[in-house]
Structures are given as structure tokens and as C-alpha cells.
C-alpha positions in Angstrom: -22.5 2.8 -6.6 -18.8 3.1 -7.8 -17.4 0.9 -10.5 -14.6 -0.4 -12.5 -13.8 0.2 -16.4 -11.3 -0.8 -18.2 -10.0 1.9 -20.7 -9.8 -1.1 -23.4 -14.3 -1.1 -23.0 -14.6 2.8 -22.3 -11.6 4.4 -24.6 -14.6 7.8 -24.0 -12.6 7.4 -20.0 -9.4 8.7 -22.4 -9.8 12.4 -20.8 -10.6 11.6 -17.3 -7.5 8.9 -17.2 -5.1 11.6 -18.7 -6.2 14.1 -15.7 -6.2 11.1 -13.4 -2.3 10.4 -14.1 -1.4 14.2 -14.7 -2.8 14.4 -11.1 -0.4 11.8 -9.8 2.6 13.0 -11.1 2.5 16.7 -9.1 2.0 15.2 -6.4 3.8 16.8 -3.9 5.6 13.2 -2.3 6.4 12.3 -6.2 9.3 14.5 -6.4 13.3 14.1 -4.6 13.0 18.3 -4.7 11.9 19.6 -1.3 9.5 22.5 -2.7 7.9 19.4 -4.2 7.4 19.6 -8.4 8.2 21.5 -11.1 5.7 24.6 -12.1 6.1 23.2 -15.5 5.9 19.0 -15.8 9.1 17.7 -17.5 8.6 16.5 -20.9 8.6 12.8 -20.6 5.9 13.5 -18.5 3.9 15.8 -20.8 5.4 12.8 -23.8 3.6 10.0 -21.4 0.8 11.8 -20.9 0.2 12.7 -24.4 0.7 9.4 -25.6 -2.2 7.5 -23.5 -3.3 5.4 -23.9 -0.1 3.8 -25.2 1.3 1.5 -24.2 -0.9 0.4 -21.0 -3.2 -0.9 -24.3 -4.4 -4.7 -25.1 -3.6 -6.9 -26.8 -0.4 -5.8 -24.2 -1.7 -4.2 -21.3 -5.2 -1.9 -20.1 -6.2 0.6 -18.1 -7.8 0.4 -14.8 -10.7 3.7 -13.8 -12.8 3.8 -10.8 -16.0 6.0 -11.0 -18.9 7.2 -8.3 -21.6 9.0 -9.6 -19.6 9.8 -13.5 -16.4 11.0 -11.7 -13.2 9.0 -12.5 -11.3 9.3 -9.5 -9.0 6.4 -9.6 -6.5 5.5 -12.4 -3.6 2.5 -12.6 -1.8 1.2 -16.0 -1.0 -1.9 -17.1 2.0 -2.0 -19.6 4.3 -4.0 -21.0 7.3 -4.8 -19.2 9.6 -7.8 -20.4 8.5 -11.3 -22.0 6.2 -12.6 -19.9 5.7 -9.7 -17.4 3.3 -6.4 -16.8 4.2 -3.4 -14.9 2.0 -1.8 -12.5 2.6 2.1 -13.2 0.4 5.2 -11.9 -1.6 4.0 -9.2 -3.3 7.4 -8.3 -6.5 7.2 -5.9 -8.1 10.9 -5.8 -7.3 11.5 -1.7 -11.2 11.7 -1.1 -11.9 8.5 -1.9 -8.7 6.5 -0.4 -10.3 5.2 3.1 -12.8 2.9 0.9 -9.7 0.3 -0.8 -10.2 1.4 -4.3 -6.5 0.8 -4.6 -6.7 -2.7 -3.9 -9.4 -2.8 -6.4 -8.0 -1.8 -9.2 -5.0 -3.4 -8.8 -6.8 -6.6 -8.5 -8.5 -5.7 -11.9 -5.0 -5.0 -13.5 -3.5 -8.6 -12.3 -6.5 -10.2 -13.5 -5.8 -8.3 -17.2 -2.5 -9.7 -16.3 -3.1 -13.3 -16.0 -5.6 -13.0 -19.0 -2.4 -11.8 -20.9 -0.4 -14.3 -19.9 2.0 -12.7 -17.3 3.9 -14.7 -15.7 5.0 -11.7 -12.8 3.8 -8.2 -12.3 6.3 -6.1 -10.8 5.9 -2.4 -9.9 8.3 -0.1 -8.4 7.9 3.1 -5.6 9.0 5.2 -3.6 10.4 4.4 0.2 8.4 8.0 1.4 4.7 6.1 0.3 4.2 3.8 3.1 0.3 3.6 2.3 0.9 2.3 -0.9 4.1 0.0 0.2 1.8 -1.5 2.5 -1.5 -1.8 0.0 1.4 -3.0 -2.7 2.5 -6.3 0.6 -0.9 -6.9 1.9 -2.0 -7.7 -2.4 1.0 -10.1 -2.7 3.9 -8.2 -3.8 7.4 -8.7 -2.7 10.7 -7.8 -2.6 12.5 -7.2 -5.7 16.2 -6.2 -7.5 15.8 -3.3 -8.9 14.6 -3.2 -12.3 15.6 0.2 -13.9 17.7 3.4 -12.2 16.5 6.6 -11.9 19.3 9.4 -10.9 16.5 11.7 -8.8 15.1 9.9 -6.1 15.6 6.4 -4.0 13.0 3.9 -5.7 12.1 0.2 -4.1 10.7 -2.6 -6.1 8.6 -5.0 -6.4 7.0 -7.6 -7.8 4.3 -10.6 -7.9 4.4 -13.8 -9.2 0.8 -15.2 -10.0 
């Protein structure tokens, strides 16, 4: 049996969240480089992981963590983006758990948080190669949106869910 916890309710899960985000950023398809991730993470990723739970913490955001039998296997962050908007970031479910729609549940929980925080929309970005994630986002109700940032290293698709 699995559960979904919010980091704001279970701060002891922070080390597991940091490890899951680290797993996410070293996925081979997370890098435009054909050789995959670098041997050492770039400073901005190290800084992001070190700073967690900031900026994804109340009163402006939160982090969802999926757990089964004491093992954290999935996560995503909801971070403040702009006035009345939040951003969904770092959605990750470990490969052995992906066939069970946990990602959908994680997204749903964070959409609920966004609504409670008074957000009018949630935005996200995703690499075009992540076809399964794109399908999930569309099925949850996200629609293509104008670019809200620019990456020098890779092509990115942008989505928004109006709440």
C-alpha cells in the first residue's frame, strides 16, 4: 500500500526528496548532451538540491512525496512562479513504479495545494523527448503555453493548467 505525503506535514522526508531530485537530474534523457549527464552535477543543480525545501515550501508551495513500505519513490515540487501562478517542477517516479499512475496522483495533490494557495494557474516545462510525461500532463489538463523561460542547452515545451 502506498501513501502520498506533503513535505510540509512530514519534514523528515527531506533527505529522501533530495535523493529523488538527484536521481531526476541525472537521468540520461535530462541532458541535451548525447553522452548523458556530466560526471559532476553543475553547480546550479547542487545548489538547488542543497537549498531544498526552498522555494517549494509553505506558504508559497510544497513538495509531494510518494511512499510505499517506507521507501520514497516519487516526488514533485510546487514552487511560486509569478503573481497567482505556481510552477510544477521535478516530477519524478522511479522506473520500477511508473506503471501505476503515481505521477498523476502526485500532480493532483500539488494542483490541490496550488488551489488552496489561491493560484489561478500552474505552469511547467518539459523536454520534447519526454513523450510519456507530455502525455500525462495533457491528460491531466495542461495545455501548450507560451515560453516563460529560455534554455540555451535544449529545446523545451511549455504548458499551463488554468485552475
